[in-house]
DSSP file (Angstrom, degrees, kcal/mol; ACC not computed):
  #  RESIDUE AA STRUCTURE BP1 BP2  ACC     N-H-->O    O-->H-N    N-H-->O    O-->H-N    TCO  KAPPA ALPHA  PHI   PSI    X-CA   Y-CA   Z-CA
    1    1 A X     >        0   0    0      0, 0.0     4,-2.3     0, 0.0     5,-0.2   0.000 360.0 360.0 360.0 -43.9   -1.2  -14.4  -10.1
    2    2 A X  H  >  +     0   0    0      1,-0.2     4,-1.7     2,-0.2    28,-0.0   0.874 360.0  54.5 -60.0 -37.2   -4.3  -12.7  -11.5
    3    3 A X  H  4 S+     0   0    0      1,-0.2     4,-0.4     2,-0.2    -1,-0.2   0.901 109.4  47.9 -63.8 -39.5   -5.7  -16.1  -12.4
    4    4 A X  H >4 S+     0   0    0      1,-0.2     3,-1.1     2,-0.2    -2,-0.2   0.915 112.0  48.7 -65.8 -43.9   -5.3  -17.3   -8.8
    5    5 A X  H >< S+     0   0    0     -4,-2.3     3,-1.7     1,-0.2    28,-0.4   0.775  95.9  72.9 -68.6 -26.3   -6.9  -14.2   -7.4
    6    6 A X  T 3< S+     0   0    0     -4,-1.7    27,-0.3     1,-0.3    -1,-0.2   0.729  93.2  55.4 -64.0 -20.0   -9.9  -14.4   -9.7
    7    7 A X  T <  S+     0   0    0     -3,-1.1     2,-0.3    -4,-0.4    -1,-0.3   0.531  89.9  94.0 -89.6  -5.8  -11.2  -17.4   -7.7
    8    8 A X    <   -     0   0    0     -3,-1.7    26,-0.9    -4,-0.2    25,-0.4  -0.657  66.7-142.7 -88.3 141.3  -11.2  -15.6   -4.4
    9    9 A X  E     -a   34   0A   0     44,-0.3    46,-1.9    -2,-0.3    47,-1.7  -0.882  18.6-167.7-105.1 137.1  -14.3  -13.8   -3.1
   10   10 A X  E     -ab  35  56A   0     24,-2.9    26,-3.4    -2,-0.4     2,-0.5  -0.956  12.9-158.0-128.0 138.7  -13.9  -10.5   -1.3
   11   11 A X  E     -ab  36  57A   0     45,-2.7    47,-2.9    -2,-0.4     2,-0.5  -0.980   8.6-163.9-115.1 126.3  -16.3   -8.4    0.8
   12   12 A X  E     -ab  37  58A   0     24,-2.7    26,-2.2    -2,-0.5     2,-0.5  -0.945   5.8-168.3-109.4 126.6  -15.5   -4.7    1.3
   13   13 A X  E     +ab  38  59A   0     45,-3.1    47,-2.7    -2,-0.5     2,-0.3  -0.962  25.4 133.3-121.0 119.5  -17.3   -3.0    4.1
   14   14 A X        -     0   0    0     24,-2.2    49,-0.1    -2,-0.5     6,-0.1  -0.953  50.1-139.6-160.9 141.7  -17.3    0.8    4.4
   15   15 A X  S    S+     0   0    0     47,-0.4     2,-0.6    -2,-0.3    24,-0.1   0.447  85.2  86.6 -86.1   2.4  -19.9    3.5    5.0
   16   16 A X     >  -     0   0    0      1,-0.2     4,-2.4     2,-0.0     5,-0.2  -0.909  65.3-157.2-103.0 118.1  -18.3    5.7    2.4
   17   17 A X  H  > S+     0   0    0     -2,-0.6     4,-2.6     1,-0.2     5,-0.2   0.878  95.7  54.9 -59.3 -38.4  -19.5    5.1   -1.2
   18   18 A X  H  > S+     0   0    0      2,-0.2     4,-2.8     1,-0.2     5,-0.2   0.936 109.0  46.4 -60.7 -47.1  -16.3    6.6   -2.5
   19   19 A X  H  > S+     0   0    0      2,-0.2     4,-2.6     1,-0.2     5,-0.3   0.896 112.3  51.2 -63.9 -39.8  -14.1    4.2   -0.4
   20   20 A X  H  X S+     0   0    0     -4,-2.4     4,-2.4     2,-0.2     5,-0.2   0.943 113.0  45.4 -59.9 -47.8  -16.2    1.2   -1.5
   21   21 A X  H  X S+     0   0    0     -4,-2.6     4,-2.1     2,-0.2    -2,-0.2   0.928 115.3  45.5 -63.4 -47.6  -15.8    2.2   -5.1
   22   22 A X  H  X S+     0   0    0     -4,-2.8     4,-2.4     2,-0.2    -1,-0.2   0.911 113.8  48.7 -64.8 -42.9  -12.1    2.9   -5.0
   23   23 A X  H  X S+     0   0    0     -4,-2.6     4,-2.6    -5,-0.2    -1,-0.2   0.924 112.0  48.6 -64.7 -43.9  -11.3   -0.3   -3.0
   24   24 A X  H  X S+     0   0    0     -4,-2.4     4,-2.5    -5,-0.3    -1,-0.2   0.893 111.0  51.6 -62.0 -39.4  -13.4   -2.5   -5.4
   25   25 A X  H  X S+     0   0    0     -4,-2.1     4,-2.1    -5,-0.2    -2,-0.2   0.912 110.7  47.3 -64.4 -42.8  -11.6   -0.8   -8.3
   26   26 A X  H  X S+     0   0    0     -4,-2.4     4,-1.2     2,-0.2    -2,-0.2   0.927 112.6  49.6 -64.0 -44.7   -8.2   -1.5   -6.9
   27   27 A X  H  X>S+     0   0    0     -4,-2.6     5,-2.2     1,-0.2     4,-0.6   0.910 110.3  50.7 -61.8 -42.1   -9.1   -5.1   -6.1
   28   28 A X  H ><5S+     0   0    0     -4,-2.5     3,-1.2     1,-0.2    -1,-0.2   0.905 107.6  53.0 -61.6 -41.0  -10.4   -5.6   -9.6
   29   29 A X  H 3<5S+     0   0    0     -4,-2.1    -1,-0.2     1,-0.3    -2,-0.2   0.751 105.6  55.6 -67.1 -22.2   -7.2   -4.3  -11.0
   30   30 A X  H 3<5S-     0   0    0     -4,-1.2    -1,-0.3    -3,-0.4    -2,-0.2   0.602 129.1 -95.9 -83.5 -12.5   -5.3   -6.8   -8.9
   31   31 A X  T <<5S+     0   0    0     -3,-1.2     2,-0.3    -4,-0.6    -3,-0.2   0.390  77.4 138.6 114.6  -2.6   -7.3   -9.7  -10.4
   32   32 A X      < +     0   0    0     -5,-2.2    -1,-0.4     1,-0.2   -26,-0.2  -0.602  19.8 172.8 -73.6 132.6  -10.1  -10.2   -7.9
   33   33 A X        +     0   0    0    -28,-0.4     2,-1.2   -25,-0.4    -1,-0.2   0.714  61.8  67.1-110.8 -30.7  -13.4  -10.8   -9.8
   34   34 A X  E     +a    9   0A   0    -26,-0.9   -24,-2.9   -28,-0.2     2,-0.5  -0.722  66.2 159.2 -98.5  87.7  -15.8  -11.8   -7.1
   35   35 A X  E     -a   10   0A   0     -2,-1.2     2,-0.3   -26,-0.2   -24,-0.2  -0.946  17.4-173.7-118.4 124.1  -16.1   -8.6   -5.1
   36   36 A X  E     -a   11   0A   0    -26,-3.4   -24,-2.7    -2,-0.5     2,-0.3  -0.851   8.0-156.7-111.3 150.2  -19.1   -7.8   -2.8
   37   37 A X  E     -a   12   0A   0     -2,-0.3     2,-0.3   -26,-0.2   -24,-0.2  -0.947  10.5-177.6-128.6 151.1  -19.7   -4.5   -1.0
   38   38 A X  E     -a   13   0A   0    -26,-2.2   -24,-2.2    -2,-0.3     3,-0.1  -0.994  21.2-150.6-144.9 142.8  -21.6   -3.5    2.1
   39   39 A X  S    S+     0   0    0     -2,-0.3    25,-0.5   -26,-0.2     2,-0.3   0.415  77.5   2.3 -95.5   2.3  -22.2   -0.1    3.6
   40   40 A X  S  > S-     0   0    0     23,-0.1     4,-2.2    24,-0.1     5,-0.1  -0.980  83.6 -81.9-170.7 179.3  -22.5   -1.3    7.2
   41   41 A X  H  > S+     0   0    0     -2,-0.3     4,-2.4     2,-0.2     5,-0.2   0.908 120.6  49.8 -63.1 -46.1  -22.5   -4.1    9.6
   42   42 A X  H  > S+     0   0    0      1,-0.2     4,-1.9     2,-0.2    -1,-0.2   0.929 113.6  45.6 -61.8 -45.9  -26.0   -5.3    9.0
   43   43 A X  H  > S+     0   0    0      1,-0.2     4,-2.4     2,-0.2    -1,-0.2   0.879 111.3  53.9 -65.3 -37.4  -25.6   -5.4    5.2
   44   44 A X  H  X S+     0   0    0     -4,-2.2     4,-2.5     1,-0.2    -2,-0.2   0.910 107.9  49.2 -63.2 -42.6  -22.2   -7.1    5.7
   45   45 A X  H  X S+     0   0    0     -4,-2.4     4,-2.1     1,-0.2    -1,-0.2   0.876 110.2  52.0 -64.9 -36.4  -23.8   -9.9    7.8
   46   46 A X  H  X S+     0   0    0     -4,-1.9     4,-2.1     2,-0.2    -2,-0.2   0.924 110.1  48.0 -64.3 -44.4  -26.5  -10.3    5.2
   47   47 A X  H  X S+     0   0    0     -4,-2.4     4,-1.5     1,-0.2    -2,-0.2   0.918 111.5  50.8 -61.9 -43.3  -23.9  -10.7    2.4
   48   48 A X  H  < S+     0   0    0     -4,-2.5    -1,-0.2     1,-0.2    -2,-0.2   0.872 110.1  49.8 -63.3 -37.1  -21.9  -13.2    4.5
   49   49 A X  H  < S+     0   0    0     -4,-2.1     3,-0.3     1,-0.2    -1,-0.2   0.894 116.6  40.7 -67.2 -40.2  -25.1  -15.2    5.1
   50   50 A X  H  < S+     0   0    0     -4,-2.1     2,-0.3     1,-0.2    -2,-0.2   0.617 118.2  49.1 -83.7 -12.8  -26.0  -15.3    1.4
   51   51 A X  S >< S-     0   0    0     -4,-1.5     3,-0.7    -5,-0.2    -1,-0.2  -0.635  74.3-172.8-129.2  73.4  -22.4  -15.9    0.3
   52   52 A X  T 3   +     0   0    0     -3,-0.3    -3,-0.1    -2,-0.3    -4,-0.0  -0.306  66.6  39.3 -64.6 150.8  -20.8  -18.7    2.2
   53   53 A X  T 3  S+     0   0    0      1,-0.2   -44,-0.3    -5,-0.1    -1,-0.2   0.692  70.7 171.8  85.8  19.3  -17.1  -19.3    1.7
   54   54 A X    <   -     0   0    0     -3,-0.7    -1,-0.2    -6,-0.2   -44,-0.2  -0.348  18.5-160.9 -57.9 143.0  -15.9  -15.7    1.5
   55   55 A X        +     0   0    0    -46,-1.9    36,-2.8     1,-0.3     2,-0.4   0.794  67.2  22.7 -95.5 -34.2  -12.1  -15.6    1.5
   56   56 A X  E     -bc  10  91A   0    -47,-1.7   -45,-2.7    34,-0.3     2,-0.5  -0.998  53.9-168.5-143.0 135.2  -11.4  -12.0    2.5
   57   57 A X  E     -bc  11  92A   0     34,-3.1    36,-3.0    -2,-0.4     2,-0.6  -0.985   4.8-170.2-123.9 119.8  -13.2   -9.3    4.4
   58   58 A X  E     -bc  12  93A   0    -47,-2.9   -45,-3.1    -2,-0.5     2,-0.4  -0.946  18.4-179.6-106.2 115.4  -11.9   -5.7    4.3
   59   59 A X  E     -bc  13  94A   0     34,-2.6    36,-2.9    -2,-0.6   -45,-0.2  -0.959  29.1-130.7-127.3 134.0  -13.8   -3.6    6.8
   60   60 A X  E     - c   0  95A   0    -47,-2.7    36,-0.2    -2,-0.4     3,-0.1  -0.451  22.0-135.9 -65.6 149.2  -13.6    0.0    7.9
   61   61 A X  S    S+     0   0    0     34,-2.0     7,-1.2     1,-0.2     2,-0.7   0.728  91.5  57.9 -83.9 -22.0  -13.4    0.2   11.7
   62   62 A X  E    S+E   67   0B   0     33,-0.3   -47,-0.4     5,-0.2     2,-0.3  -0.877  70.1 169.7-114.5 100.7  -15.9    3.1   11.9
   63   63 A X  E >   -E   66   0B   0      3,-1.4     3,-1.2    -2,-0.7   -23,-0.1  -0.754  42.6-120.1-109.3 156.1  -19.2    2.1   10.3
   64   64 A X  T 3  S+     0   0    0    -25,-0.5   -24,-0.1    -2,-0.3    -1,-0.1   0.822 112.7  36.1 -63.7 -32.3  -22.5    4.0   10.5
   65   65 A X  T 3  S-     0   0    0    -26,-0.2     2,-0.3     1,-0.0    -1,-0.3   0.002 136.3 -40.0-112.3  28.7  -24.4    1.1   12.2
   66   66 A X  E <  S-E   63   0B   0     -3,-1.2    -3,-1.4   -25,-0.1     2,-0.3  -0.989  76.3 -74.9 149.3-153.3  -21.6   -0.2   14.4
   67   67 A X  E  >  -E   62   0B   0     -2,-0.3     4,-2.0    -5,-0.2    -5,-0.2  -0.942  30.8-109.3-141.2 166.6  -17.9   -0.8   14.0
   68   68 A X  H  > S+     0   0    0     -7,-1.2     4,-2.5    -2,-0.3     5,-0.2   0.777 114.4  61.0 -65.0 -28.2  -15.6   -3.2   12.3
   69   69 A X  H  > S+     0   0    0     -8,-0.5     4,-2.3     2,-0.2    -1,-0.2   0.947 107.5  43.5 -64.1 -47.5  -14.5   -4.7   15.6
   70   70 A X  H  > S+     0   0    0      1,-0.2     4,-2.7     2,-0.2    -2,-0.2   0.885 111.9  54.4 -65.5 -38.4  -18.1   -5.8   16.3
   71   71 A X  H  X S+     0   0    0     -4,-2.0     4,-2.7     2,-0.2    -1,-0.2   0.936 108.8  48.4 -59.8 -46.3  -18.4   -7.1   12.7
   72   72 A X  H  X S+     0   0    0     -4,-2.5     4,-2.6     1,-0.2     5,-0.2   0.922 111.6  49.5 -60.5 -44.6  -15.3   -9.2   13.1
   73   73 A X  H  X S+     0   0    0     -4,-2.3     4,-2.8     1,-0.2     5,-0.5   0.917 112.0  48.7 -60.7 -42.4  -16.5  -10.6   16.4
   74   74 A X  H  X>S+     0   0    0     -4,-2.7     4,-1.9     1,-0.2     5,-1.0   0.910 112.3  48.1 -64.7 -41.2  -19.9  -11.4   14.9
   75   75 A X  H  <5S+     0   0    0     -4,-2.7     8,-0.5    -5,-0.2     4,-0.3   0.898 118.5  40.6 -65.2 -39.6  -18.2  -13.1   11.9
   76   76 A X  H  <5S+     0   0    0     -4,-2.6     8,-3.1    34,-0.2     7,-0.9   0.865 131.7  18.2 -76.9 -36.4  -15.9  -15.1   14.1
   77   77 A X  H  <5S+     0   0    0     -4,-2.8    -3,-0.2    -5,-0.2     5,-0.2   0.669 131.4  26.7-117.3 -19.5  -18.3  -16.1   16.9
   78   78 A X  T  <5S+     0   0    0     -4,-1.9    -3,-0.2    -5,-0.5    -4,-0.1   0.378  82.2 117.6-130.1   4.6  -22.0  -15.7   15.9
   79   79 A X  S > <S-     0   0    0     -5,-1.0     3,-0.9    -4,-0.3    -4,-0.1  -0.195  84.9 -95.9 -65.7 166.2  -22.1  -16.1   12.1
   80   80 A X  T 3  S+     0   0    0      1,-0.3     2,-0.3     2,-0.0    -1,-0.1   0.829 127.9  28.7 -53.8 -31.6  -24.1  -19.1   10.6
   81   81 A X  T 3  S-     0   0    0     -6,-0.1    -1,-0.3     0, 0.0    -2,-0.1  -0.671  91.5-161.4-126.5  76.2  -20.8  -20.9   10.5
   82   82 A X    <   -     0   0    0     -3,-0.9    -5,-0.2    -2,-0.3    -6,-0.2  -0.263  11.9-170.0 -62.8 143.9  -18.7  -19.4   13.3
   83   83 A X        -     0   0    0     -7,-0.9    -6,-0.2    -8,-0.5    -1,-0.1   0.710  10.0-159.2-105.7 -26.8  -15.0  -20.0   13.1
   84   84 A X        +     0   0    0     -8,-3.1     2,-0.3   -11,-0.1    -7,-0.1   0.429  67.8  70.5  63.0  -1.0  -13.8  -18.8   16.5
   85   85 A X  S >  S-     0   0    0     -9,-0.2     3,-1.6     3,-0.1    -1,-0.0  -0.997  76.5-134.7-149.0 139.5  -10.3  -18.4   15.2
   86   86 A X  T 3  S+     0   0    0     -2,-0.3     6,-0.1     1,-0.3    -1,-0.1   0.674 107.6  63.3 -64.5 -15.0   -8.5  -16.0   12.8
   87   87 A X  T 3  S+     0   0    0     -4,-0.1     2,-0.3     4,-0.1    -1,-0.3   0.597 102.1  58.3 -85.1  -9.4   -6.8  -19.0   11.3
   88   88 A X  S <  S+     0   0    0     -3,-1.6    -5,-0.1     2,-0.1    -3,-0.1  -0.804  99.9   9.1-114.0 158.7  -10.2  -20.4   10.1
   89   89 A X  S    S-     0   0    0     -2,-0.3   -13,-0.1    -7,-0.1    -7,-0.1  -0.239 109.5  -9.9  72.6-162.2  -12.8  -18.8    7.9
   90   90 A X  S    S-     0   0    0      1,-0.1     2,-0.5   -15,-0.1   -34,-0.3  -0.310  70.8-110.0 -71.1 152.5  -12.2  -15.6    5.9
   91   91 A X  E     -c   56   0A   0    -36,-2.8   -34,-3.1    -4,-0.1     2,-0.5  -0.712  36.9-156.5 -74.3 128.0   -9.2  -13.4    6.4
   92   92 A X  E     -c   57   0A   0     -2,-0.5    21,-2.9   -36,-0.2    22,-1.3  -0.952  11.5-174.4-115.3 123.7  -10.5  -10.2    8.1
   93   93 A X  E     -cd  58 114A   0    -36,-3.0   -34,-2.6    -2,-0.5     2,-0.3  -0.972  15.3-142.8-121.0 124.7   -8.5   -7.0    7.7
   94   94 A X  E     -cd  59 115A   0     20,-2.4    22,-3.0    -2,-0.5     2,-0.4  -0.647  14.9-161.6 -84.6 141.0   -9.5   -3.8    9.6
   95   95 A X  E     +cd  60 116A   0    -36,-2.9   -34,-2.0    -2,-0.3     2,-0.3  -0.974  19.1 152.8-124.6 136.4   -9.0   -0.5    7.8
   96   96 A X  E     - d   0 117A   0     20,-1.5    22,-3.0    -2,-0.4   -36,-0.0  -0.984  45.2-144.2-160.2 150.9   -8.8    2.9    9.4
   97   97 A X  S    S+     0   0    0     -2,-0.3    20,-0.1    20,-0.2     2,-0.1   0.481  72.5 112.0 -88.1  -6.0   -7.4    6.4    8.9
   98   98 A X        -     0   0    0      1,-0.1    20,-0.1    -3,-0.0    -2,-0.1  -0.381  57.0-155.4 -70.0 146.5   -6.9    6.6   12.7
   99   99 A X        +     0   0    0     -2,-0.1    -1,-0.1    18,-0.1    18,-0.0   0.210  41.7 138.6-109.2  14.3   -3.4    6.6   13.9
  100  100 A X    >   -     0   0    0      1,-0.1     3,-1.0     2,-0.1     4,-0.3  -0.354  52.3-137.2 -63.7 141.2   -3.8    5.3   17.4
  101  101 A X  T 3  S+     0   0    0      1,-0.2     3,-0.5     2,-0.1     4,-0.4   0.793  98.5  55.0 -71.0 -29.1   -1.1    2.8   18.3
  102  102 A X  T 3> S+     0   0    0      1,-0.2     4,-2.2     2,-0.1    -1,-0.2   0.423  79.5  93.7 -88.2   4.0   -3.5    0.3   20.0
  103  103 A X  H <> S+     0   0    0     -3,-1.0     4,-2.3     1,-0.2    -1,-0.2   0.913  83.5  52.0 -62.8 -43.6   -5.8   -0.1   16.9
  104  104 A X  H  > S+     0   0    0     -3,-0.5     4,-2.1    -4,-0.3    -1,-0.2   0.900 110.6  48.5 -60.5 -40.7   -3.8   -3.2   15.6
  105  105 A X  H  > S+     0   0    0     -4,-0.4     4,-2.5     2,-0.2    -1,-0.2   0.896 109.7  51.9 -66.4 -40.4   -4.1   -4.9   19.0
  106  106 A X  H  X S+     0   0    0     -4,-2.2     4,-1.5     2,-0.2    -2,-0.2   0.879 108.2  52.6 -62.5 -37.5   -7.8   -4.1   19.2
  107  107 A X  H  <>S+     0   0    0     -4,-2.3     5,-2.7     2,-0.2     4,-0.4   0.930 109.7  48.0 -62.9 -45.8   -8.2   -5.7   15.7
  108  108 A X  H ><5S+     0   0    0     -4,-2.1     3,-1.4     1,-0.2    -2,-0.2   0.918 110.2  51.8 -60.9 -44.5   -6.4   -8.8   16.8
  109  109 A X  H 3<5S+     0   0    0     -4,-2.5    -1,-0.2     1,-0.3    -2,-0.2   0.800 106.2  55.1 -64.4 -28.5   -8.6   -9.1   20.0
  110  110 A X  T 3<5S-     0   0    0     -4,-1.5    -1,-0.3    -5,-0.2   -34,-0.2   0.522 127.0 -98.2 -82.3  -5.4  -11.7   -8.7   17.9
  111  111 A X  T < 5S+     0   0    0     -3,-1.4    -3,-0.2    -4,-0.4   -19,-0.2   0.558  75.6 142.2 101.0  10.0  -10.7  -11.7   15.7
  112  112 A X      < -     0   0    0     -5,-2.7    -1,-0.3    -6,-0.2   -19,-0.2  -0.454  48.7-142.2 -81.1 158.5   -9.2   -9.9   12.8
  113  113 A X  S    S-     0   0    0    -21,-2.9     2,-0.3     1,-0.2   -20,-0.2   0.756  74.7 -12.2 -88.0 -28.2   -6.1  -11.2   11.0
  114  114 A X  E     -d   93   0A   0    -22,-1.3   -20,-2.4    -7,-0.1     2,-0.4  -0.972  54.9-129.1-163.1 170.7   -4.5   -7.8   10.4
  115  115 A X  E     -d   94   0A   0     -2,-0.3     2,-0.4   -22,-0.2   -20,-0.2  -0.998  15.9-168.5-132.9 136.4   -4.9   -4.0   10.3
  116  116 A X  E     -d   95   0A   0    -22,-3.0   -20,-1.5    -2,-0.4     2,-0.4  -0.992  19.2-133.2-125.2 134.6   -4.1   -1.6    7.5
  117  117 A X  E     -d   96   0A   0     -2,-0.4   -20,-0.2   -22,-0.2     2,-0.2  -0.712  21.5-129.7 -85.3 132.6   -3.9    2.2    7.9
  118  118 A X              0   0    0    -22,-3.0    -1,-0.0    -2,-0.4   -23,-0.0  -0.540 360.0 360.0 -76.6 146.1   -5.7    4.1    5.2
  119  119 A X              0   0    0     -2,-0.2    -1,-0.1     0, 0.0   -22,-0.1   0.513 360.0 360.0 -69.5 360.0   -3.8    6.9    3.6
């Protein structure tokens, strides 16, 4: 399994340096080797432009320069290679410590594939 995961590229987006570091460390321990990090929406779009073919984007929903919902919409609909569908392009997973019930639905509407609640 680790050998398979090592070929996947992952982008982690969070405005907390601690969360970026911990998430990257967990992903590395799972076998992911190509891990990119961004502290906000603008930096994430820059990474996506310079790194075509990302497989997975893990994004916090509350970013300092926007939010994960807008980032997902931009990746799906206005990126250099827009996909327009969650079944195409990178898998996008929203992350949040918020416990609102409608967050998962908002993630889906923004073009994300899934939502995970942070502990």
